[in-house]
Each structure stands twice: as structure tokens, then as C-alpha cells.
N, C-alpha and C positions, 0 to 999 in steps of 0.2 A: 470858426477855432477850435472847439470840437475837435472838428475832419484835422487841423493840424495839429493837434494832440497827438490822437491817436495812429495820425502815421507819421510821425517822429516816432514813437512806443514800437509803433512795425516797425521802422526802421532799424534802434533801437536792438530788439529782440535779433533781428537777422543776424544784424555787425554782433551779435554776444555769439549766436551759434555759430555762425560763421568761425570765427575765432575758436571756438568750443573745439568743433569739427577740423581745425586744422591742428587745431593740437593734438587728439584723437589722432587723426591720421599721421603724423611722424612718427606714433606709440605704436600702430599698427605695423605700420612700416621698418620699426626696428623690430616687430615681434617677428615677425615674421621673417626675415634676414637672420634673425639669430634660429627660429627651426628649420630657418633651411638648409642655414652650415652646418645645423645638428643630421641633419636628414644624410645630408650629403657623407657627413661622417661616418655613422653607419650603415647606409648603402656602400660603401668605399669599407668599413669593413667585413660586410657580410659578401663582398664582395673577392676579397681576396681567402675567406677561409672556404668560398665558395671553391675559387683554384685549385687551392691546395688538397680539397679532398680530389676532384678532380683529379690531379695528377698523381697523388696515391691509392688513388683507384686505378686507375690509368696501367700505372705500376705495377701492383697486386694483379690486373688481369693477366698484364704480358708474362707474367713471370707465371701465372696457372696454366696459359697458353703453353709456353712453352715447357711445363709439366708432364700435361697433358700428351699433346708434340714427341715428349723421350719415352710415356709408356704407351704410347701405341705402335710406335718406333722396334721396343723395344720384342713388345707380343708378337709382333707383323717378324721379328729375326725368328722369333722361338718357335712358331708354329705358320711359316707364310702361305701352305694351301690351303687353312681355310681361309684366306682373304681371300686366291686366289680364284676356289667358288664360289666364293658370295660373291667375288665382283662378276663372274661370268656366269653365276643364275643371276645376278640385277641386270646386266648386258641382256639376257634372254629376254627377259618382263620385260623390258623396256623397245627391244626390238618388236617382239610381238602386237604390243602394241600399238605401233606407231604404224607396223605395217598390215594391221588387219586393213580390211575393206568399209570403204565408208557408206556404203551402200544400204 
């Protein structure tokens, strides 16, 4: 009879643990779903901010490139012979390097 009482107590303890685990599982699922929605919100906000920052940087870079191209154009028009000489010298150096014997 002692074994039967012990089996009943073990069975009751297991049922109690199972019911407690089911309650905690529901709480854990709720907690995870809340954290997931918070994480999703934070990631969405960061993504939108990064996209906005990237668009700003692209616009700034585009304006700087246009300004540099305009400055170079003005400089070439003011002193074209320096640029022609530089291009000729560069072509001469590249031609010499490519034309050397590989022996």
C-alpha cells in the first residue's frame, strides 16, 4: 500500500508540474511576442533612419562631384596647355612602360 501512495504522490506532483509549466509557457510566449514586436519596431525605425541618412549622403556627394567637375572645367579653360602637356606626359610614360621588352 505504501507503493500505491507513493505512486499517487509522484503522479500528483507530475500533474502539478505540468500545469505550472503550461502556465509559464503561455507567459513566456506572451513575453517573446511582445519583445519581438518591440524589436521589429526598433529595427524598422533604424532602417528608415539609415535610408534617410544614405539619401542625404548621396545628395551631398552628388553636389560635391558637380562642384568639382565645374571647378576642373574652369581650370582647364583658363590654362589648357598645362592639362594637354600633363596628358601627353602621362601617355608617354604609359607607352614606355607597356612597350618595354620583357626579356
